[in-house]
C-alpha positions in Angstrom: 0.0 0.0 0.0 1.3 3.5 -0.9 1.4 5.8 2.2 -0.3 9.1 1.3 -0.7 12.0 3.7 -2.1 14.1 0.9 -5.4 12.1 0.7 -7.7 10.3 3.1 -9.2 7.6 1.0 -8.0 4.0 1.2 -8.3 2.0 -2.0 -7.3 -1.6 -3.1 -7.7 -3.4 -6.4 -10.7 -5.7 -6.5 -10.6 -9.1 -8.0 -13.2 -7.9 -10.5 -10.7 -5.3 -11.9 -9.6 -6.4 -15.3 -6.9 -3.7 -15.9 -5.3 -3.3 -12.4 -2.6 -5.8 -13.1 -1.5 -6.3 -9.5 -1.3 -9.4 -7.3 -2.9 -10.2 -5.0 -6.2 -8.4 -5.6 -8.9 -8.2 -2.9 -11.9 -10.5 -3.0 -14.7 -8.9 -1.0 -17.1 -10.9 1.1 -20.8 -11.1 0.0 -22.5 -7.8 0.5 -19.4 -5.9 1.6 -19.3 -3.7 -1.5 -22.4 -1.7 -2.4 -21.7 -0.5 -6.0 -22.3 -2.0 -9.4 -19.0 -2.5 -11.3 -20.7 -1.7 -14.6 -21.8 1.7 -13.4 -18.9 2.5 -11.1 -16.6 2.6 -14.2 -18.2 5.9 -15.0 -18.1 7.5 -11.6 -15.5 10.2 -12.4 -17.5 11.4 -15.5 -20.2 13.1 -13.3 -21.9 12.5 -10.0 -20.8 9.1 -8.7 -23.6 6.6 -8.8 -24.8 5.2 -5.5 -22.2 2.9 -3.9 -19.4 4.2 -6.2 -16.5 6.6 -5.7 -13.5 7.8 -7.7 -10.3 9.6 -7.1 -7.8 11.4 -9.4 -4.1 11.9 -8.6 -1.2 13.5 -10.3 -0.1 10.1 -11.6 -3.4 8.5 -12.4 -7.0 7.8 -11.3 -9.4 5.0 -10.5 -13.1 4.2 -10.2 -14.4 2.0 -7.4 -17.1 0.5 -5.5 -17.6 1.6 -1.8 -16.7 -1.4 0.3 -16.5 -2.0 4.1 -14.1 -4.4 6.0 -11.9 -4.7 9.0 -8.4 -3.2 8.5 -5.3 -3.5 10.6 -1.9 -2.0 9.9 0.9 -3.7 11.9 0.5 -6.0 14.9 0.5 -3.2 17.5 -2.6 -1.3 16.1 -6.2 -2.3 16.8 -8.3 -3.5 13.9 -10.9 -1.0 12.8 -13.8 -1.2 10.3 -13.7 1.4 7.6 -15.3 2.2 4.3 -12.8 2.1 1.4 -12.6 2.1 -2.3 -12.7 -1.3 -4.1 -11.0 -0.3 -7.4 -12.8 -1.7 -10.4 -10.8 0.1 -13.1 -7.9 2.5 -13.3 -5.9 4.7 -15.5 -2.1 4.9 -14.9 -2.6 4.4 -11.2 -1.0 0.9 -10.9 2.3 1.5 -12.8 4.5 -1.6 -13.3 7.9 0.0 -12.6 10.3 -0.1 -9.7 11.9 2.8 -8.0 14.6 2.9 -10.6 12.0 3.2 -13.4 12.6 -0.4 -14.6 9.6 -2.3 -15.9 8.5 -5.1 -13.6 5.9 -7.8 -14.0 3.4 -6.1 -11.6 3.0 -2.8 -9.8 4.9 -2.7 -6.5 1.8 -1.1 -4.9 -1.5 -2.9 -4.6 -3.4 0.1 -3.3 -3.2 3.3 -1.3 -3.6 4.0 2.4 -4.8 7.6 2.8 -3.6 9.2 6.0 -4.6 12.8 5.3 -7.1 14.9 7.3 -10.7 13.9 7.4 -11.5 17.0 5.3 -10.1 15.1 2.3 -12.5 12.2 2.5 -14.3 11.7 -0.8 -15.9 8.3 0.0 -18.5 9.4 2.5 -19.3 11.9 5.2 -18.0 10.4 8.4 -14.8 9.2 10.1 -15.7 5.6 9.2 -14.0 6.4 5.9 -10.6 7.3 7.3 -8.3 4.8 8.9 -6.3 7.3 11.0 -9.4 8.9 12.3 -10.8 5.5 13.3 -7.6 4.7 15.2 -8.0 7.9 17.2 -11.5 6.9 18.0 -10.1 3.7 19.4 -7.8 5.7 21.8 -4.6 6.0 19.8 -2.9 9.3 20.3 -3.7 11.7 17.5 -0.2 11.6 15.9 1.3 9.8 13.0 4.9 9.8 11.8 6.7 8.7 8.7 10.3 7.9 7.9 10.9 7.6 4.2 13.8 5.5 3.0 14.8 4.0 -0.3 14.0 0.7 1.4 12.8 -0.3 4.9 11.2 2.9 6.0 8.9 3.2 9.1 5.4 4.3 9.8 4.2 5.0 13.4 0.8 5.8 14.9 0.7 7.6 18.3 4.2 9.0 18.1 7.6 7.9 16.8 10.4 5.7 18.0 13.3 7.9 19.2 15.9 5.2 18.4 15.5 6.1 14.7 16.3 9.8 15.4 19.6 11.5 15.6 18.4 14.8 17.1 15.4 16.6 18.7 12.1 17.4 17.0 11.4 20.9 15.8 7.8 21.8 15.3 6.0 24.3 13.2 2.3 25.2 13.5 -0.1 23.2 11.4 -2.5 25.3 9.3 -6.0 25.1 10.6 -8.8 24.8 8.1 -6.5 24.2 5.1 -8.0 20.8 4.4 -4.5 19.3 4.1 -1.6 18.8 6.5 -0.1 22.2 5.7 2.4 24.6 7.2 3.8 28.0 6.6 7.1 27.9 4.7 9.1 31.1 5.4 11.9 30.6 2.8 13.9 28.3 0.6 17.7 28.5 0.4 20.7 27.0 -1.3 23.6 26.9 1.2 23.7 30.4 2.7 21.8 32.0 -0.2 18.1 32.9 0.4 16.1 32.0 -2.7 12.7 33.3 -1.4 9.9 30.9 -1.9 7.7 31.8 1.1 4.3 30.2 1.0 1.9 30.3 4.0 0.0 27.2 2.9 2.6 24.5 1.9 1.3 21.0 1.9 3.4 18.2 3.5 2.6 15.2 1.4 4.2 11.8 1.3 2.1 11.0 -1.8 3.9 13.4 -4.0 7.3 12.4 -5.4 9.2 15.7 -5.2 9.3 19.2 -3.7 7.2 21.6 -5.8 8.3 25.1 -4.8 7.2 28.6 -5.8 8.4 29.6 -9.3 10.8 32.3 -8.2 12.6 30.0 -5.8 12.7 27.2 -8.4 14.2 29.5 -11.0 16.7 30.9 -8.6 17.7 27.3 -7.5 18.2 26.0 -11.0 20.1 29.1 -12.1 22.4 28.8 -9.2 23.0 25.1 -9.7 23.7 25.5 -13.4 26.9 27.3 -12.6 27.7 25.8 -9.2 31.3 24.7 -9.0 30.4 21.7 -6.8 27.8 20.5 -9.2 30.1 21.0 -12.1 32.9 19.0 -10.4 30.6 16.0 -9.9 28.3 16.0 -12.9 30.1 18.2 -15.5 29.6 21.7 -16.8 25.9 22.6 -17.3 24.5 19.2 -16.1 22.4 20.8 -13.4 20.7 23.2 -15.9 17.1 24.4 -15.7 16.3 21.8 -18.4 17.6 19.0 -16.1 15.0 19.9 -13.5 12.1 20.9 -15.8 12.4 17.7 -17.8 12.9 15.4 -14.7 16.2 14.1 -16.0 18.8 11.9 -14.4 22.6 12.1 -14.5 25.5 10.0 -13.3 28.6 11.4 -11.5 31.4 11.7 -14.0 34.0 10.4 -11.5 32.0 7.7 -9.9 31.5 9.7 -6.7 29.6 8.1 -3.9 26.4 9.6 -2.4 28.3 11.0 0.5 30.9 12.6 -1.8 28.1 14.1 -3.9 26.6 15.6 -0.7 30.0 16.9 0.3 30.5 18.7 -3.0 27.0 20.2 -3.5 25.3 22.8 -1.3 22.4 21.7 0.9 18.9 22.9 0.4 17.5 24.9 3.4 13.9 25.2 4.5 12.9 27.8 7.1 9.7 27.5 9.1 8.1 29.5 12.0 8.6 27.6 15.3 5.8 26.7 17.7 8.2 27.9 20.5 8.7 31.3 18.9 11.1 32.6 16.2 12.0 30.1 13.4 14.1 27.1 12.6 15.9 26.0 9.5 16.3 22.5 8.1 19.5 21.9 6.2 18.8 19.0 3.7 21.7 17.3 1.8 21.5 17.6 -1.9 20.7 13.9 -2.3 17.9 14.2 0.2 16.2 17.2 -1.3 16.8 18.4 -4.9 18.4 15.2 -6.1 17.0 11.7 -5.9 19.5 8.8 -6.0 18.3 5.9 -8.2 20.4 2.7 -8.2 20.1 0.2 -11.0 22.5 -2.5 -12.1 25.0 -1.3 -9.4 25.1 2.2 -10.9 23.7 5.2 -9.0 22.2 8.1 -11.0 20.7 11.3 -9.6 17.3 12.5 -10.8 15.5 15.8 -10.3 13.8 16.0 -7.0 12.2 19.5 -7.3 9.7 21.1 -9.6 8.0 24.4 -10.3 4.7 24.7 -8.5 3.2 26.5 -11.4 2.6 23.0 -12.7 0.2 22.5 -9.8 -1.6 25.8 -10.1 0.7 27.5 -7.6 0.3 24.9 -4.8 3.5 24.4 -2.9 4.0 20.7 -2.0 6.8 19.5 0.2 6.9 15.9 -1.0 9.0 12.8 -0.6 12.3 14.2 -2.0 12.5 16.9 0.7 11.2 14.7 3.6 13.9 11.9 3.5 16.4 13.6 5.8 13.9 13.7 8.7 11.2 11.8 10.4 8.0 13.8 9.7 5.6 14.0 12.6 1.9 14.9 11.9 0.8 15.9 15.4 -2.9 16.7 14.8 -3.7 16.7 18.5 -1.4 19.6 19.2 -1.9 21.3 15.8 1.8 21.0 14.7 4.1 19.3 12.2 7.5 18.2 13.4 10.8 17.3 11.7 13.2 15.0 13.5 16.7 14.3 12.1 16.9 10.6 11.3 19.9 8.3 11.5 18.3 5.1 10.1 18.2 5.3 6.3 21.4 4.5 4.6 
């Protein structure tokens, strides 16, 4: 299941889905799904028929029946009954590629676990549609935390495990009434250079691959990196051009430098937020845990663009996966704050 803090709906491929192409698919019990597959296939073309739902993402969409079942995530959490989407057909949602972009026999994800605010619920009108909300109703502390790694990351409910941290948490106020887990971003920087990029409603979203920043900051970042001596020494003259980032390209180090050597040569990305304790704090994110994404295939590591221009999203700033990997991200809804904790687990 893909972990998505930018949506609330949970969806899995039904055994009746002819084009999902994943294994295993979910076979519902008699009467547990209320829609008609033949009509749910049109649920995104207008008002969803009774018992149907649909959802559209940046990378694809699906139509689904509304189903109900008991769900548990991990042995420590209680089982809860939720309404979820039983996907009957999809368009580019289940993509059969691995993290390196290589074609595989089946999608690595068999569905999506929505962990966003209840405001994002599109299946129904109550907290029975949201897994995280249902956990809170069962007495779990109203906090979830995510550690994103290339492999073997961690997901916690009720807090986070300090043994995975290498420092103390820093919290910024969570925007109330935004509809998303969102915060105020004071500025974006490269090394000691302030690039601007303030946005009072920046969404923190594990379901988005990269960091979509305001246009002015994106242009300033790509212009700076196109002539940066560190970038040139690792990747060659002009490799980190605006075209590299706008086209989502990938490039290999010219001298076979390791990831740590790449980070030593390139300037970090900095993100500054208002602090819940007053003043502000700044996260310093290594290049390969912010604006570059390391992708290893066949024993060779290439670095792909990890940032984008938020003009592609109608001006919505999204702090996505690429900029979240250096820290444990804590969604503390109970105290109205989002925290960032330096992590020492991912290698």
